[in-house]
N, C-alpha and C positions, 0 to 999 in steps of 0.2 A: 609712877606716871609717866613719865620720860622713859623708862625702860620700857614699857608698854608702844608708847609711841614710835619709838625706834625699832620695835620689832617689828612693828606694822609697816615699816618702811623697809624691811629686810635688812636693817644695818644693826647687826646681830653684836659685831664687837662694841660698838659702843652702848646698846643694850646690856651688853654685859657689865659694862663700867658703871652705867648706872644703877643697876639692880646691886653690883657688889659694893657701891659706895653707900647706900640706902641701909643695907647688912651691916656695912661696917660702922653706920651713925646708932641703928638702933642698936646693937651688940646682942649678945647670947641669950641676956637674964630676960630677955620680954619674953620669949618662948614659955615661962614658967607661968601657969595657970595662976592666975591670980585675978580672975573674975573678970577680967577685960577681954573680951573676945574680939575685939576689933584689932589691939595688939597681937594677941596669937593669929587674927590672919593676915595681919600685915608683915609676919614672918615667913608664912606658907606662901603667898603671894610672889614676895621678894626672892624666897627661893624657888619658888617654881619657876618663876621669871628666870632666875639665872640658869636653874637646868636647860630650859626651853632653848635660851639664848647659846648655852656650851653645845646641846645637843644639834645647833645650825651651824656650828663652828666647829662640828665633830671632835670636841675638845673631851673623849669618854672618859678622861681621870677629870675634869669639874663635875661631868655629870654625876660622875657615880659618890663625887663627895657631897654635893649638893643634895641629891638624892636621900641620901643616907643620913643628914643631919635631919629632914624632913619625916624618915621613918622612923628618928630615934624621939622627935617632937610633938608626933598627931596621930591620933587616933588611927589603925587602919583604916575605917572605910576613908577617911579623908587622904590618903597615902597614895589612892591607887592611880589619880593621874601621874605622881610620882612614878609609880611602878612600870605604866605605860612611855614615860619620858625613858627611863633606864632599860627597858625591854628593846625600846628603838635604837638607843645608841648603841648597845650591844648587838643589835642585828645588822646595823650598818657596819659593823666592823667584822661581820662571820662569824661573831662568837656562839655560835648555836647551839652549844653543849652547856653554856653558861646560861643560856636563853630558858633552857629546858630543865635546869636546877633551878633556877628562879621561879618559872613560870609553877614548877610543882609546889614549891614552896607557899607560893601566892596561892595556887587554887586548895591545899591542905589547909590554909589560914581562913577560907571561905567554907571550911567544915566539909569539903569532897574530898572521898577516900580515894588515893591516887596509889596501886599494885606499885611496888618497888620495881616490877618490869611487867612486860606486856603478856598477856595469856599465851598459851601456847597454842597449836590449833586444835590439839583434844578438848584442849579446857573451854575452847566456845561452839563446841557440839552442846 
């Protein structure tokens, strides 16, 4: 709650601190799906909050870390906001090739076929 409040006030350093404290307090074992949905949601909220605060602070290394933990622990459909955070972070550092590579992986996970290279002019006719 305090992390969200600090983010709303644009105090992202403080927000990140509170998100990290929450992550340390609950530990890693809470991600285990033991039927307690609120614990799983709490982990997701903390890691998404830490990712967003890291993005606002332009700390791509932390964005990459927090989003990777999300990708490892939630179903694909629930990880899409984390993908957006990661892609935004990559864009802010001009890492366009990585954005394209990750974007293609994301689109393929949505079961949309993406050719390895664009079609040539003759193929379009």
